[in-house]
N, C-alpha and C positions, 0 to 999 in steps of 0.2 A: 880379482882378475877374471875375465871371461864373462859368461852369462850368469844370471842370478842362480840358475840351476847348478852350474859348475862351482860357484862360490859358496853354495850351501846357505843362501840367505834365509830360507824358511827355517832351517834348523837353528841358525844363529838367533833368529827372532824369537823362537820358542825358548831358547836358553836365556835370553835377556828378559823376556816377559814372565817366565816361569822358572826362576832359578832353583837349583837343587838346594835343599835345606838339609843340613847335617843335624842329626839327632843323637845326643850322647846316649850310649848304652853301657852295659857291663863290659868288662874287659874280655869277655868270651869272643872268640873269633867267629865271624859270620861269613858264610860264602856269599859272594855277589851272584845274583841271578835276576833274570827278567822273566816275567810271566808271559810276555808277548814279544814277538819280533816280526818285522816286515822285510821282505827281500829287496825292495826297491826304495831308493832315496826319494823318488817322486811321490810316494804314498806316505801320508801323515796319519798316524793313529791318533785321532783327536780325543776320543772319549772311551772310557771303560767305566761302566756303571752296572749296579745291580738292576736286573730287570724287574718289572712289576711282579713277575713270577719269581718267588724266592729262590728257586733252584736253578736260576739262569742268570747269564751276564749278557749285556748288550755292548757291542764294540762298534764304534763309528770311525770310518776311515774316509779320506778323500785324496784325490789326485791333485797335486799342487803345482805341477810343472806345465800344464796345458798340453799333455801328451796322452797317447793311447798306450796303456801299460798292462801287462799281466804280472801279477805279484803273488807271492806266497805269504800267508799269515800263519805264523806258528805260535803255539801256546804250550805251556807246561801244565795247564789246568786239565783235569780229567773230563774231557768232553764226551758226552753221549751222542749229541746231535747238534748240527750247525745248520742254520737256515737264514736266508735273507729276510729282513723284516722292514716294515715301514716305520715312520717316526713315532707311531703309536705302539710300536713293538708287536704288531700283528704280523705273522708270517705271510709272505707273498706267495702267490701261486707259482709253482715250478721253481721255488727258491731254495730247495734243499741243496746243501753243499756237501760233496763227498769228503770224508776225512781221509786224507792220504798221509803217507809217511812224512812227506815234506810239509804237511799242514793243509791249509785250504787254499785252493787256487782261486784268485779273484781277477776279474777283468774290469779295467777302468777306461773310460773315455775321458777327454779333458775336463777337469774340475768336478768329476762325478763324486757324489757322496754315497757311500754304501754303509748300511746298518746291518749287523749280523747278530742274531739271537743264538747264544751258545747255551745249550741245555747241559747242565753238569751231571755227571754220574752220581748216583746216590750211594 
């Protein structure tokens, strides 16, 4: 019902195309946690990968609703530095992202893709 944004079509499509797989483990209790979260349903965290630099991670997100959005990216990883980067994982000029208590503030225009290089603490 309603618009595709209200109906959560993007999330349902990801759930259909990339279903959750259950992996049997020991009987020990495990706490559920997520390494990343995004504050807006309009933003899709598409990729998390090890960077060419071994002590870094690349995160790619995009705006999926055709809107202008400010969102927060939060992570439980120990981040030393965060910066915008290009598709070759090279930092862009003036691309340093301040690490705040709420995470990293990101500004999206309609359908914009953002790549972030997260340098991990040693």
